[in-house]
N, C-alpha and C positions, 0 to 999 in steps of 0.2 A: 506492500498500500503507500502513495506516496506522499510524503508528509510535510506541508509547509512548514513546519518548525520544528523545533529538536524535538525527538521522541521522549514521551516521558513511560512511565509505566504503565502499560494499558488498561483503560477503566472497561473495556469492549464486554468483558464477562464476568467481573468478579463479585461476585453478591453482595447486594444492600447499594451497588454501583452502577447500579442498571441506568433510572431512573431517565430513559429514552426519551423524545419525542422525532416523531419522524413525521415527514414530509417529502412528496412525490411529484411528479410531473402526473398529468398538465397544470396543476396547480402553481409550481414550479417551470419559471421557464429557463431558466439556467442550467437547471443541473435535474441531472434523472433522479436523484433522493438524496434528499439531506437529513441527516443524524447528529440529533445533541445528544451530545451525554453534559454529566455536570460536568466537566474539565475539556470536553473536547467540543468541533462542535466537524463529522465528517460530510466530504463534498464529494458526491458521483457523479461522474458530468454524465449529458446527453446522449442516448445511444445505448446506455445502458438498461437491460432489464429492469419495469417496471411491475415486473408479476406481482398478482395479490399475495401471492405464498412466500414471495421473498419477504413481500412487506410483515408480515407475521412473523417467519422468522427474526429479521431484527426490533422487531414489538417483545418478542418473545424469548430474546437478550443473548441470541446468538453471536458468535467472534465473528466482529465487522471486518477483520483482517481475511477471515475466511469466505464469505463471504463477499467481499469486494475484490481481493487481491490487490493489485495494483493501480486498481482503475482510481480508486477512491484518492483525496488526499485529507489532508485533517490540517484542521486548527484550533491551538491551543488559547479556548476561549482568556487565559492569560494573560496572553500575549496581544489581547484587540486593545489598543490606546483609545481608541474612537473607534464613532459607527454611528453614521449621518445614514434617517432614512427618508427615503424622499414619498412622501402620499400619493402624490400623483402617478408619479411614473412608477409607485409599487416597486425599488430599489433600494434594497439594503447593503449599505458598502462599510466594509469593516478594513479598519485603516491599522495597520499595525506598522513597526519599522523596518518590516522585512519588505514589502510589499500593501499594496490593497487589495480587499477580494469580494467582488460586486456579485450579489445573489438579487437575481431579477423574478418576480412574482408575475402570474397570470390571475392569482386569487386575492382579494384583497384580506379576506378571512386569516389564508395564509401568512398574507408579510404579515401579518399584526402579531399571529400568534407567534413566530421565528423571533421577531422586535422583541414582545412581550418577556417569551422565556428568555431571550439573552441579556435584558433588563435585568428580570430573578437572578439570573445566575452572574453575573457582574456586577450587585448594587454595594458589595465593599468598598469598591474604588469607584466605579462610574456613578455619573448623577446622570438626569436625564433633564434637557433644554426641549427648546421649541424656540420657532423664530416667530411666535405669535406676538404682538406688540402690545403693551403697556394700554387695557383696552380704553381708559380713559385719555389717555391723547390721540390714540386713534378717535376716539370720538368727540376731541373735543372743536375739530371745525366745524363739523355738520351744529354741534350743539351752539359755537360762538354764532354762526351763520341764523340760526333755530332762535337764538335772542333778537337778534334783531330785525329779522323779520317782523315776529311779534313787535315789538316796541313802533317799529314804521308802520303797521297797521293797523295799533293801535291810536296811532296821532294823526293816520291818515283818516280813519275814519271819526274821530272828533272832532277832527277841523273841518271836514264834508258835509259833517251833517250841519256845525256854529257856522259856514261862512257864508250866507246870507246873512245872518245878525250879524257878522264882524264887517259887514262892507257897511261901508257909511261915506257920507258924498265928501267929507275932509280929506277922506285918504288918498294919499298917493297915488297914481295910476296905473306904476306898477304892481300896487298890493289889490288895487283892484279887479286886476286884471286876473292876477293868481286868485284872487275870490272869484273871481266870476267863474272858473274854471274848474276851481276845486266846488263850488254850489253845483254842478254839472252833474258830480261823480255821485251815486247813491252809497250812503256806507255800506249797508248791505251788501252790495257785490265787490264793497273793498274788501271788510270784512272775513265774508264768499272764496276769494281770490286768496288772501293772505292765510287762513286756515289752510285752504289745501296745499299751501307753498309748506307752511308749515307741517302739515302731515308729511309729505314726501322726506322732509329733511326730520323727523323723529323716526321714518325707517330707516334712511338712512345713516342717522345715530346709531341704531341699534344694531345691524347690520355690521356695522364698523366694530362696535363695543366685541358682539359676539364672534366677530370671524375666526373657523377653525387654522390652527396651524397648517401650513404645508408642508411642512418637513420637523421631521424627531431629530436628535442627537443625543448618545450617549458620552458625555466629556467625563475626566477627570473628575471625582469630586475633590469639593475645595478640602483642605482638613482643618477640624473643629480646630478654635484656637485653646490650648491649655488652660485650663482654671490657675488663675493666683488668689496663691493665702492672702487675706485682707491682713 
């Protein structure tokens, strides 16, 4: 079996160390089989048999080296320094000092399952992050515009309803022209248009606030600062 990393003691058949999770084509696009044990991830290239009997043998704890021979490659989970999960492309990239390994999927559930199991088995040194921005920062623009629209709508509606009363014979010509124009506006129509714009901005702010991430990553966890005696 070809190893992508230094070979350690085999955990493929030892009792109590099986804990295997198995994924295969067609859910996996880049490989015929992915087999994750507590310490390693075995990668079997496309073209290898995906017979159900073989999968049952893998899940039952058969020796992976005997099943796959030299066809499979092995990645030690301890060697993974970072993992990037492209949610849109269903691609999981394992970053290691000796080179990156890309896993492509056709099935979102299988991709999520592999990433979740990897997170679980590396949680002692890797932490989960995402590209999702701060919700308040993302929604700040639409909320600011919404406040401006509400203020402008209220001001225009009140002015339009009172324009006829504000017009006086001794008012300057420019003011009289503006008041005459405002008097032609129906304050109810102004409120309707302003309300429609405000509703659209609320939807935009909601979508930005709840926008899901497009990428997830496992990165080295920051060490916790040691406590100091007071």
